[in-house]
N, C-alpha and C positions, 0 to 999 in steps of 0.2 A: 156544478160548483155555485157554490152559494157566496155571501154577504164575507169579507172580512172579517175575525173578528177584534175586538181590544185587543189585543194580546203583543209584547212587546215583541219587537223585528226581530227577529235571530236568525246564522246562519245556519245549514244541515244536518252538521253535528248538534248545533242548540235543538234542532227541532225535532231531529228521533228521536232525542232521551226526553223532552219534554211530551210529545203522543206519545208516548210508551204508556205513562202513566196516563192520557185524556179518558175518562169516559167515554166522551164522541168521538165521532175520529175526524180527523183534519185535513185537508190537502194541504200542500209548502210550496211557493210557488218566488222564488224570487224574496223569499225575506216575511213576504206575509203569510198566516195563514188562514182558513176558510173553513169554517164546518159543515161538512156534509149531509145533508139533506135527504129522508130519507122518497123512497119511487113509490110507484101506483102496486096495482098484483101485476098487470102484463109487465111491468119493467123485471119485479124479480122472477116471474114462471119465465120471457124469455132468457134472463142470467142464469137462472139453475139448469134452461133442456141447452142452450150452446156449453154451461161447462159439461153439462153432462155426458154431452155424446161427443164432448173436445175427449174429457176423461177417459173415456168406450173405447173411442179408437185407438188411444193413445197406451191403453194399457199395454205395457211389454214392452215399450219402448222407452229410450231414455229421455224421454220428456217429460216433461209437469205444469198440469191443463189448476192453478192456483184464479177465485171466487174475488170479488169484489171486498174480502176481508186484508188483502195482502196490497203489501205495497211495491212501488216500482219507484224506485231513487233512477235519478235521473241526472248525474252529476253537472254534465256539461252544459245544461239548464236551467241549473240551481233551482230543481222542480223535483216531489213525490209524491205522485196520486196513485190511488187507490183505484185503476180499471175495471172495470164490473169482471172480461174475466181478461187472462193473459197467458198466452201458456210459454215459459221458457224450454229447454235445451241445452242448456249452457250447463259443461261441468261449472263453472264458478257461479253459479246461482244452488249448488248443491254443497258448498262449505257453511260450516257452523256459523263463518263470521256472514250469510245471508239471512239470518234466520230468520230479521225481523221483517228484508226490503229485499227483491233482488234486482235485476239491471241489464239483464240480459235476456229477452225476450225477444221469443224468433214473429209473434204474434202476438195484436190486441183489441180485443174487444169491448169498444162500450154501446151498449143500448141510450140509443137517441129517447132524449125530455125533451118539450117546449120550452125547457126554463134552459139545458143545456146543448143544445144542439149548435150551437150558432160556437160555441165554444169546443164544443168535443171534435167539428167540423175544420176549424180557422183553429188558433192560436193553440190548438192542445196538441192537436194532430204537428204545428210544426214542430210542436217542442216534442215528440216522438220520434223524430225524423234526425232526432242530436243523440240519437239508439243505436248503433252502427250492427246491431246483429237485428233489427228490427224487419223484419219482412212482408210485412200485412198488416190493415189497420180492418178492420170488417168493421163496419157502420149499419143496426140494426135498428129499426125505424120500428114503430109502438103501434104508431095509431096505420100503421095499412101493412099490410107481407112485401118486405119491400129491407134490399140491404145494397146498400156498396162496399163495394173491398175495392183498398186500394193493396196496391202487389206494388213493390222497388225491382224495376229491372234492369238488367245487365250494363245499362247506364246511369242509372242511382236514380233513375227520374222515377213517378210515382203516376203509376197506370189507376186511373179507376174502371171496372167489372160490376159496374151493376148485375145485381142479379134480383131477378123480379120471383112473382109468382110460379109454384111448380119449374122453378125450378134448385138446380145444384151449388154450393158452394165451394166452389173446389177450390182448396189451403195449401197451396203447393209448397208452405211454410215448414209443413211440418204430415206434408201426404198425406190429408186428409180429405174427403167428399164428406158437407153434413147438406142432401136436403135443406130447404130454406124449410119448407112442411115441417119439418123436427122441432125447426127455431119457437116453431108458433104451437104446439102441442099444451094444450089444454088454455091457450088466451082465447076471450070473450069477444069475438067481431065486437068493433064496437068502445072495447070495456077501458082504451087509453086511449081513447076520442072524446069517453063522461069525466073524464078528467077536470 
């Protein structure tokens, strides 16, 4: 998330109308808008790999994979984000009213960058936890081949499942396994660290 813009403070519905006509994308949090910044080659390659792997694995199933251009609206937290990748299997996200923003994901994936890692691991994760349907939150690092998968257990607690090089990301929420190596395909060693 970038710096707040000099825009009027608005409610969620006003933001949705305003955002629809903006040239640049903005996230929304409690009345403030934040311009989205670009990413590195590694960031977008990992994002594409994750989205492609999930879309292919879910072909023919009722789940849909979305990438960074689709909004995720979190009413209870007064927030709208553009996750790098997310998957929704909920019928409510297939209605005409949900054409501009989804609300019921089972899985959210964020590719970490130096500027967003603390927010993605902290406050943003806390906000995502307001989504009742969310079962897993996957954080993929750029500068090393490692991911942290947080999975909500039967007691409603979020449990960390780290995934190291050579291992498989097991996404129980959507019944998909993705080798970690697949997420880093075509990512040049040290490319993210060179930023």
